[in-house]
C-alpha positions in Angstrom: 56.2 -154.6 -37.4 58.5 -154.0 -34.5 61.1 -156.7 -33.7 60.1 -158.1 -30.3 62.7 -157.4 -27.6 63.4 -160.1 -24.9 65.4 -159.2 -21.8 68.4 -160.8 -20.4 67.3 -162.7 -17.3 69.3 -160.4 -15.0 67.2 -157.4 -16.1 64.1 -159.0 -14.7 65.9 -159.5 -11.4 67.1 -155.9 -11.0 63.7 -154.5 -10.3 64.0 -151.0 -8.8 67.7 -151.0 -9.4 66.9 -150.0 -12.9 65.6 -146.6 -11.7 66.1 -144.1 -14.5 69.1 -145.8 -16.0 67.5 -147.7 -18.9 69.6 -150.6 -17.8 67.6 -153.3 -19.6 69.0 -151.9 -22.9 72.2 -153.5 -23.9 73.4 -150.2 -25.4 75.1 -147.6 -23.2 73.3 -144.3 -22.4 74.2 -141.4 -24.6 74.5 -139.0 -21.7 71.9 -136.5 -22.8 69.1 -135.5 -20.5 65.4 -134.8 -21.0 63.4 -133.5 -18.1 66.2 -134.5 -15.7 65.9 -138.1 -17.0 69.0 -139.8 -18.6 68.2 -140.3 -22.3 69.6 -143.8 -23.1 70.0 -145.4 -26.4 67.1 -147.7 -25.7 65.1 -149.6 -28.4 61.4 -150.5 -29.0 60.2 -152.7 -26.1 62.9 -151.7 -23.7 62.2 -150.4 -20.2 63.4 -146.9 -20.8 63.2 -145.8 -17.2 61.7 -146.8 -13.9 60.3 -143.6 -12.5 60.0 -143.4 -8.6 56.7 -142.3 -7.4 56.9 -139.3 -5.0 54.2 -140.8 -2.7 54.3 -144.7 -2.7 51.2 -146.8 -2.8 49.5 -149.6 -4.7 47.1 -148.9 -7.5 46.6 -149.4 -11.3 46.2 -145.7 -12.4 48.5 -143.5 -14.5 47.9 -140.5 -16.9 50.2 -138.1 -18.6 49.3 -134.6 -19.9 52.6 -133.7 -21.7 54.2 -132.3 -18.6 53.2 -134.2 -15.5 52.4 -137.8 -14.6 49.1 -138.3 -12.6 48.2 -141.3 -10.4 46.2 -142.3 -7.4 46.6 -144.8 -4.5 44.1 -147.4 -3.7 42.0 -146.3 -0.7 43.3 -142.7 -1.0 41.1 -140.1 -2.7 44.0 -137.9 -3.7 45.0 -137.2 -7.3 48.8 -137.0 -7.2 50.9 -135.4 -10.0 54.6 -134.7 -10.6 57.1 -133.8 -13.2 59.2 -136.9 -14.3 62.7 -136.9 -12.9 64.9 -138.3 -10.2 63.9 -137.1 -7.8 60.3 -136.2 -9.0 59.6 -132.5 -8.9 56.5 -130.2 -8.9 54.6 -132.7 -6.7 51.0 -131.7 -6.3 48.0 -133.4 -4.6 44.3 -132.5 -4.9 41.4 -134.3 -3.3 39.0 -135.9 -5.8 35.4 -135.3 -5.0 32.1 -134.5 -6.7 30.2 -131.3 -6.5 28.6 -132.4 -3.3 31.9 -133.1 -1.7 31.7 -136.9 -1.9 35.3 -138.2 -2.1 36.1 -140.6 -4.9 38.7 -143.3 -5.0 40.0 -143.8 -8.6 41.2 -146.8 -10.6 42.3 -146.5 -14.2 42.6 -143.1 -15.7 43.3 -141.4 -19.0 44.3 -137.9 -20.0 42.0 -136.1 -22.5 44.0 -133.7 -24.6 40.9 -132.3 -26.2 39.4 -131.1 -22.9 42.6 -131.0 -20.8 41.0 -133.1 -18.2 41.3 -136.7 -16.9 38.8 -139.5 -17.4 38.8 -142.0 -14.5 36.7 -144.9 -13.2 35.6 -145.0 -9.6 37.1 -148.0 -7.7 34.8 -151.0 -7.2 32.2 -149.5 -9.6 31.7 -148.9 -13.3 31.1 -145.2 -12.8 33.1 -142.9 -15.2 34.0 -139.4 -14.1 35.7 -136.5 -15.8 38.2 -135.0 -13.3 39.6 -131.5 -13.3 43.3 -132.2 -12.9 43.9 -128.8 -11.2 41.0 -128.9 -8.6 40.1 -132.6 -8.4 36.4 -131.8 -9.1 34.9 -135.0 -10.5 31.9 -134.8 -12.7 29.9 -138.0 -13.3 29.5 -138.9 -16.9 28.0 -142.4 -17.2 28.2 -145.9 -15.9 29.7 -148.8 -17.9 27.6 -151.4 -16.0 27.4 -154.7 -17.8 30.3 -153.8 -20.2 32.3 -156.9 -19.3 32.5 -160.6 -20.1 34.0 -162.1 -16.9 33.2 -159.2 -14.7 35.5 -160.3 -11.9 37.5 -158.2 -9.4 37.0 -154.8 -8.0 39.8 -153.1 -10.0 39.1 -151.6 -13.4 42.4 -151.5 -15.2 41.4 -150.6 -18.8 40.4 -147.0 -19.6 41.8 -145.1 -22.6 40.7 -141.8 -24.2 40.5 -141.8 -28.0 40.3 -138.3 -29.5 39.7 -139.7 -33.0 39.8 -136.5 -35.0 41.3 -134.1 -32.5 39.5 -131.2 -34.3 36.1 -132.8 -33.8 35.0 -133.5 -30.2 31.9 -135.3 -31.5 33.8 -138.5 -32.3 35.5 -138.8 -28.9 35.3 -142.2 -27.2 36.6 -144.2 -24.3 38.1 -147.7 -24.6 37.0 -149.7 -21.5 37.9 -153.1 -20.0 37.5 -154.8 -16.6 40.7 -156.4 -15.2 41.6 -159.7 -16.9 38.5 -159.5 -19.1 37.9 -161.1 -22.5 36.1 -158.1 -24.1 37.2 -154.6 -24.8 34.5 -152.0 -25.4 34.5 -148.6 -27.2 32.0 -146.2 -25.6 30.9 -142.9 -27.1 31.3 -139.8 -25.1 29.4 -138.3 -23.3 26.7 -140.9 -22.6 28.7 -144.1 -22.8 26.8 -145.5 -25.7 28.5 -148.6 -27.1 30.1 -148.1 -30.5 31.7 -151.5 -30.8 33.4 -154.3 -28.8 35.7 -157.1 -29.6 36.8 -160.3 -27.9 40.6 -160.5 -27.2 40.5 -164.2 -27.9 39.6 -163.5 -31.6 36.3 -163.3 -33.5 35.2 -166.8 -32.4 35.7 -166.0 -28.7 37.5 -169.3 -28.2 41.1 -169.4 -26.9 43.6 -171.5 -28.7 42.2 -171.3 -32.2 43.6 -169.9 -35.4 42.0 -166.5 -35.1 43.5 -165.7 -31.7 45.0 -162.2 -31.5 47.8 -163.4 -29.3 48.2 -166.4 -26.9 48.8 -164.1 -23.9 45.4 -162.4 -24.4 43.7 -165.7 -24.9 45.2 -167.0 -21.7 45.1 -164.1 -19.3 42.5 -161.7 -20.9 43.0 -158.0 -21.1 43.7 -155.5 -18.3 45.3 -152.1 -19.2 44.5 -150.2 -22.4 46.2 -147.3 -24.1 45.7 -145.5 -27.4 48.6 -144.9 -29.7 47.5 -143.3 -32.9 45.9 -146.0 -35.1 46.7 -148.7 -32.6 45.5 -150.1 -29.2 48.0 -151.3 -26.6 46.5 -154.1 -24.5 48.2 -155.1 -21.2 48.1 -158.7 -20.1 48.0 -158.7 -16.3 49.8 -162.0 -15.5 51.0 -162.4 -19.1 53.9 -160.0 -18.7 53.3 -158.5 -22.2 51.8 -155.5 -24.0 50.0 -156.5 -27.2 49.6 -153.9 -29.9 46.6 -154.3 -32.3 45.2 -152.3 -35.1 42.4 -150.1 -33.8 40.2 -150.7 -36.8 40.9 -154.3 -37.8 41.8 -155.6 -34.3 44.6 -157.6 -36.0 47.8 -158.3 -34.2 50.6 -155.8 -34.9 53.4 -156.8 -32.4 54.1 -157.6 -28.8 56.3 -155.8 -26.3 57.5 -158.4 -23.7 57.8 -157.1 -20.1 59.0 -160.0 -18.0 58.3 -159.7 -14.3 55.8 -157.0 -14.9 52.0 -157.0 -14.9 50.9 -154.2 -17.3 47.7 -152.7 -16.0 46.9 -149.0 -16.6 49.0 -147.4 -19.4 49.4 -144.0 -21.0 51.2 -142.7 -24.1 54.1 -140.2 -23.8 55.7 -138.6 -26.9 57.3 -135.8 -25.0 59.6 -136.8 -22.1 62.1 -138.8 -24.2 61.5 -137.1 -27.5 62.1 -137.9 -30.2 61.6 -141.4 -28.7 58.1 -142.3 -27.6 57.2 -144.4 -24.6 54.3 -145.9 -22.8 54.0 -145.3 -19.0 53.0 -148.6 -17.4 51.5 -148.9 -13.9 51.3 -152.3 -12.1 49.5 -152.9 -8.8 52.3 -155.0 -7.3 54.8 -152.2 -7.5 53.9 -149.4 -5.1 57.0 -147.4 -5.7 57.5 -146.9 -9.4 55.9 -146.4 -12.8 57.8 -147.8 -15.8 58.3 -146.3 -19.3 58.5 -148.8 -22.1 59.6 -147.6 -25.6 57.1 -147.9 -28.4 57.7 -147.4 -32.1 58.1 -143.8 -33.3 55.2 -141.8 -34.7 52.6 -144.0 -33.0 51.9 -142.1 -29.8 49.6 -139.2 -29.7 49.3 -137.1 -26.5 46.0 -137.2 -24.8 44.4 -140.0 -26.8 45.0 -138.7 -30.3 47.1 -139.8 -33.1 50.4 -137.8 -33.4 49.0 -134.4 -34.5 50.5 -131.9 -36.9 51.9 -128.9 -35.1 54.3 -127.5 -37.7 54.6 -127.6 -41.5 57.6 -126.4 -43.4 57.9 -126.2 -47.2 61.3 -126.8 -48.9 62.6 -125.1 -50.8 61.1 -121.9 -49.4 62.0 -120.1 -52.6 63.3 -121.3 -56.0 63.9 -120.3 -59.6 63.3 -122.6 -62.5 63.2 -122.3 -66.3 59.7 -122.2 -67.7 58.2 -125.4 -68.9 60.0 -127.5 -66.3 58.8 -129.4 -63.3 59.0 -128.0 -59.8 58.7 -130.0 -56.6 58.2 -128.9 -53.0 58.4 -131.1 -49.9 56.2 -130.5 -46.9 57.6 -131.8 -43.6 55.0 -132.2 -40.9 56.0 -132.5 -37.2 54.1 -132.7 -33.9 54.6 -130.6 -30.8 57.6 -132.7 -29.8 59.3 -132.2 -33.1 58.6 -135.8 -34.2 57.5 -136.4 -37.9 53.8 -137.1 -38.3 53.1 -139.8 -40.9 49.9 -140.5 -42.7 48.5 -137.0 -42.6 47.1 -135.5 -45.8 48.9 -132.3 -47.0 46.8 -130.1 -49.3 48.9 -128.1 -51.8 47.6 -125.1 -53.7 49.5 -123.2 -56.4 48.4 -119.7 -57.5 50.0 -117.2 -59.8 51.4 -118.2 -63.2 50.1 -121.7 -62.6 46.8 -122.5 -60.8 46.8 -126.1 -59.6 46.9 -128.2 -56.5 46.8 -131.6 -55.0 46.9 -133.7 -51.8 49.6 -136.1 -50.8 49.9 -138.1 -47.5 53.1 -137.8 -45.4 55.4 -140.8 -45.4 57.2 -142.3 -42.4 59.4 -139.3 -42.2 56.4 -136.9 -42.1 57.1 -135.7 -45.6 54.9 -135.2 -48.6 56.2 -134.3 -52.0 54.2 -132.4 -54.5 55.3 -131.6 -58.1 53.8 -129.6 -60.9 54.7 -128.4 -64.4 55.7 -124.8 -64.8 54.1 -122.3 -67.2 55.4 -121.5 -70.7 55.7 -117.8 -69.9 57.9 -116.0 -67.4 56.1 -115.4 -64.0 55.8 -116.3 -60.4 53.8 -118.7 -58.1 52.9 -118.8 -54.5 52.7 -122.4 -53.1 50.6 -122.9 -50.0 50.2 -126.1 -48.1 48.4 -127.2 -44.9 48.2 -130.4 -42.9 44.6 -131.6 -43.3 44.4 -133.3 -39.9 40.7 -134.0 -40.2 40.6 -134.8 -43.9 37.8 -132.4 -44.6 39.6 -130.7 -47.6 39.8 -127.2 -46.0 42.1 -125.6 -43.6 40.7 -125.4 -40.1 41.9 -123.5 -37.0 44.9 -125.3 -35.6 46.0 -127.0 -38.8 49.6 -125.9 -39.5 50.5 -124.4 -42.9 53.4 -123.1 -44.8 54.2 -121.1 -48.0 56.9 -121.1 -50.6 57.5 -119.0 -53.7 58.5 -119.9 -57.2 60.0 -117.7 -59.9 59.7 -118.9 -63.5 62.5 -117.5 -65.7 63.2 -118.0 -69.4 64.6 -121.3 -70.4 67.8 -122.0 -72.4 68.2 -120.0 -75.6 66.3 -121.8 -78.5 66.1 -119.2 -81.2 68.1 -116.1 -82.4 66.7 -113.7 -84.9 68.8 -110.9 -86.4 67.0 -107.6 -87.4 67.0 -106.1 -89.9 67.4 -109.2 -92.0 68.6 -107.1 -94.9 69.6 -103.4 -95.3 71.4 -101.1 -97.7 73.8 -98.3 -96.6 76.4 -96.1 -98.2 80.0 -97.0 -97.3 81.3 -95.2 -94.2 77.8 -95.1 -92.5 77.2 -97.0 -89.3 75.1 -100.1 -89.5 73.6 -101.9 -86.5 71.9 -105.3 -86.2 70.0 -106.5 -83.2 69.9 -110.2 -82.1 66.8 -111.2 -80.2 67.3 -114.5 -78.2 64.3 -116.4 -77.0 63.6 -119.8 -75.4 61.5 -122.6 -76.8 58.3 -120.9 -75.6 59.2 -117.5 -77.0 60.3 -115.8 -73.8 63.2 -113.4 -74.2 66.4 -114.7 -72.6 68.6 -112.1 -70.8 72.2 -112.4 -69.8 73.3 -114.4 -72.9 76.5 -113.6 -74.7 75.9 -113.2 -78.5 78.9 -113.5 -80.8 78.7 -111.4 -84.0 80.9 -111.8 -87.1 80.9 -110.0 -90.5 81.8 -112.0 -93.6 82.5 -113.5 -95.9 81.8 -110.4 -98.0 81.4 -110.2 -101.8 83.6 -108.4 -102.5 85.6 -107.7 -99.4 84.2 -104.5 -97.8 86.8 -104.1 -95.0 84.3 -104.1 -92.2 85.3 -102.3 -89.0 85.1 -104.0 -86.5 84.8 -107.4 -88.2 83.0 -108.9 -85.2 82.2 -108.5 -81.5 80.2 -109.7 -78.6 77.3 -108.3 -76.6 75.1 -109.5 -73.8 71.3 -109.7 -74.1 69.3 -107.3 -72.0 65.9 -107.9 -70.2 64.2 -108.0 -73.6 66.6 -110.7 -74.8 68.3 -108.3 -77.2 71.9 -107.5 -78.0 73.2 -105.0 -80.6 76.3 -104.9 -82.8 77.3 -102.0 -84.9 80.0 -101.6 -87.6 80.9 -99.8 -90.8 82.5 -100.7 -94.1 84.9 -99.0 -96.5 84.2 -100.7 -99.8 80.9 -101.3 -101.6 79.8 -104.9 -101.5 77.5 -107.3 -99.7 78.3 -108.6 -96.2 76.9 -111.7 -94.5 76.4 -110.9 -90.8 76.3 -114.0 -88.6 75.4 -114.2 -84.8 75.0 -117.1 -82.4 74.1 -117.4 -78.7 77.2 -118.6 -76.9 75.2 -120.6 -74.3 78.3 -122.3 -72.8 80.6 -119.2 -73.1 83.1 -121.2 -75.1 83.7 -118.4 -77.6 82.9 -120.8 -80.5 79.6 -121.9 -82.0 78.7 -125.4 -80.7 76.0 -127.7 -81.9 72.6 -126.7 -80.6 73.4 -123.1 -80.0 70.9 -120.9 -81.8 72.1 -118.6 -84.6 70.8 -116.1 -87.1 72.0 -114.4 -90.3 71.5 -111.0 -92.0 72.7 -109.4 -95.1 74.1 -105.9 -95.6 74.7 -104.2 -98.9 77.1 -101.3 -99.1 76.9 -98.8 -102.0 79.1 -95.9 -103.0 78.3 -92.6 -101.6 76.7 -89.7 -103.5 79.4 -87.8 -105.4 80.2 -84.2 -104.3 79.0 -81.8 -106.9 81.8 -80.3 -109.1 84.5 -82.0 -107.0 87.8 -82.6 -109.0 90.8 -84.6 -107.9 94.0 -84.8 -109.8 97.3 -86.6 -109.0 100.3 -85.4 -111.0 104.0 -85.3 -111.0 104.5 -89.1 -110.7 103.1 -89.8 -107.3 104.5 -92.7 -105.3 104.5 -94.1 -101.7 105.9 -97.1 -99.8 103.0 -99.4 -99.2 102.3 -101.5 -96.1 104.0 -104.5 -97.7 107.1 -102.3 -98.1 106.8 -102.3 -101.9 107.2 -99.1 -103.9 103.9 -98.1 -105.5 103.4 -95.5 -108.2 100.1 -93.9 -109.0 98.4 -91.1 -110.9 95.1 -90.1 -112.4 92.1 -87.7 -112.2 88.5 -87.7 -111.3 85.8 -85.0 -111.5 82.1 -84.6 -111.0 80.2 -82.9 -113.7 77.4 -80.5 -113.1 74.8 -83.3 -113.9 76.4 -85.5 -111.2 78.1 -87.9 -113.5 81.7 -88.8 -112.8 84.6 -88.9 -115.2 88.2 -89.8 -114.8 90.8 -92.6 -114.7 93.2 -94.0 -112.1 96.3 -96.0 -112.3 98.2 -97.8 -109.5 101.3 -99.9 -109.9 102.8 -102.0 -107.0 106.3 -102.5 -108.1 106.8 -105.6 -105.9 108.5 -107.8 -105.0 105.8 -108.6 -102.3 102.7 -108.0 -104.3 103.5 -106.7 -107.8 100.3 -105.7 -109.7 98.9 -103.1 -112.0 95.5 -101.6 -111.3 93.8 -99.7 -114.1 90.4 -98.2 -113.6 87.6 -99.0 -116.0 84.8 -97.0 -114.3 84.7 -94.2 -111.7 81.5 -94.7 -109.7 81.7 -91.8 -107.2 84.0 -89.1 -106.0 83.5 -87.2 -102.8 85.3 -84.1 -101.4 85.3 -82.7 -97.9 83.9 -79.2 -97.5 87.4 -77.7 -96.9 88.7 -79.6 -100.0 91.5 -81.3 -98.0 90.2 -84.9 -98.3 88.7 -86.9 -101.1 87.6 -90.4 -101.9 87.4 -92.0 -105.3 85.3 -95.2 -105.9 85.3 -97.3 -109.0 86.0 -100.5 -110.8 89.3 -101.6 -112.3 91.2 -104.4 -113.9 94.2 -106.0 -112.1 97.0 -106.9 -114.5 94.5 -106.4 -117.3 91.9 -108.9 -116.1 88.7 -109.0 -114.1 86.6 -106.3 -112.6 87.5 -105.3 -109.1 86.1 -102.7 -106.7 88.5 -100.1 -105.5 88.6 -97.1 -103.2 91.3 -94.4 -103.2 91.6 -91.9 -100.3 93.8 -88.9 -100.7 94.5 -85.7 -98.8 95.7 -82.4 -100.1 97.8 -80.6 -97.5 99.0 -77.9 -99.9 102.8 -77.0 -100.2 103.2 -78.7 -103.6 102.5 -82.3 -102.3 104.8 -82.5 -99.4 101.9 -82.8 -97.0 99.7 -84.9 -99.2 98.8 -88.6 -98.7 97.5 -91.6 -100.7 95.9 -95.0 -100.0 94.1 -97.6 -102.0 92.1 -100.7 -101.1 90.9 -103.4 -103.4 88.2 -106.0 -103.1 90.9 -108.7 -103.2 91.9 -107.6 -99.7 94.9 -105.6 -100.9 95.4 -102.6 -98.6 98.3 -100.2 -99.3 97.7 -98.2 -96.2 97.4 -94.4 -96.0 100.9 -93.0 -96.4 102.5 -89.6 -97.1 103.5 -89.0 -100.7 107.2 -89.7 -101.4 106.7 -88.0 -104.7 103.9 -86.3 -106.7 101.2 -83.9 -105.9 97.5 -84.2 -105.0 95.2 -81.4 -105.9 91.5 -81.2 -104.7 89.3 -78.4 -105.9 85.9 -77.5 -107.3 85.4 -76.5 -110.9 
């Protein structure tokens, strides 16, 4: 309910001095201009402006078609129109006459936005005409004879067009009232058949009782009528007030006090002061002006209708969400003046990955929010919406619509699977594992960093590289490859580094795989001997002595023995082979590798690998290196003494 505004006494005394200044508002003007009219910071109930009439004269008529004000003068058969402003512009006059040329003097009038014509009542009669606003041709429609309670006076102040559903002309009607009458009638177009009527003194028809709509109506009766969406505006000629009532229940909504004025014919205007809305009010005693009184926003529909949807926009117009989540779009509906339209049903339809829909009424801001759950699989939707102005459930011509798109992408990583889960390769070969990352619904997740690591190994296999990272592709897959130098079993671990921290955090999916490395197949008839007291300086800077032999027999079995002595002091140890498991030679017999098991300092069974090169020249170009499953690595170094011989038997 609007807060009633009461004027300072001086406002009532200024009269025509208020012309176009909005001076009855206590707030200053904001300086902007609409249609050459200052656009003040007025409030509901204020006299927004006092508009000079280009041709002065007394009467009760006023109409507005979204661009021009129309009025007539008592005793004058002209229909006068102009564009609001100071001074008025685009002034036009046409003579109102029927098809036989009979001139007609008009009283109250109302603009019909459905037909783009003006309804008017002939002065001193109950005859209702439909007037062409461009030519003045008046076509008789019906007579409202007998539609009154007091039936006094010659002026008919109350006439308002009600478009109902603006897309359906069959429900059009006129609200009708004599001047200062007790009863308001609703008459069906085109024949004037009565639809309903109500007594402005309340259901009991008695003034001063509990069911009175408002004391001013009970005392003075009704004069002017205007339609504002779901409300009727009733002017009390003599009461100085405009009473707003619910069009359906006839219950009081609020009162706009207009001291010193006698509201007679009235017409709704959502355009001139947009986004503010006003009611143009004509009073017989003022031959020079027509006043604009502000009404509450979103209550005024041009041409007798409720505020009608003209545009609909969907926000966001495009979006991307993880599957299985909720997505919401907001439809904003506005009228031709850019004002939000409340209480209009918006019908939403979703097609694509999801097929659903629903309907939601707009709120006071003209907005309707629709939410739905996304699919479990990656995909896309098109979201359509239209303003169902006539509530028939289908989109009709003129009902605004909008579209938005929605992309459903994979959700957060939920699982990681490593393949192959287990494999066996010979040392030195390349082994690759593939991590497949999926969300909770099984959709592959791209663009995720997967961190791979190898180990612990039993025994140490010397993996190269021991770890790495890769980014999942469109299939949610990332691949990591490595090799190993010693036989053994590796544990390969991988996790999806969702937060890119570089470490595995709780909730980040992971997977494991196992890799078994075995010695290679021995080279047939390969023989390797190390003689003459071979020695090197190892990586740890210890002197290390070594010697031995290994050969592959015709049946593929391997014989031999190896000895390695790290002299310390960093890592003193004695390595003595207990089994030679494989020996390989290069085709040019310049490189060889010896695999086997050994004791260290006489204990245990440890895997070892010895790599040697034979550069000829009596050992000066030879090299030696050993690695142990304990992690010991001598490094490959030139011989400081001794000789390596690689040959075939």
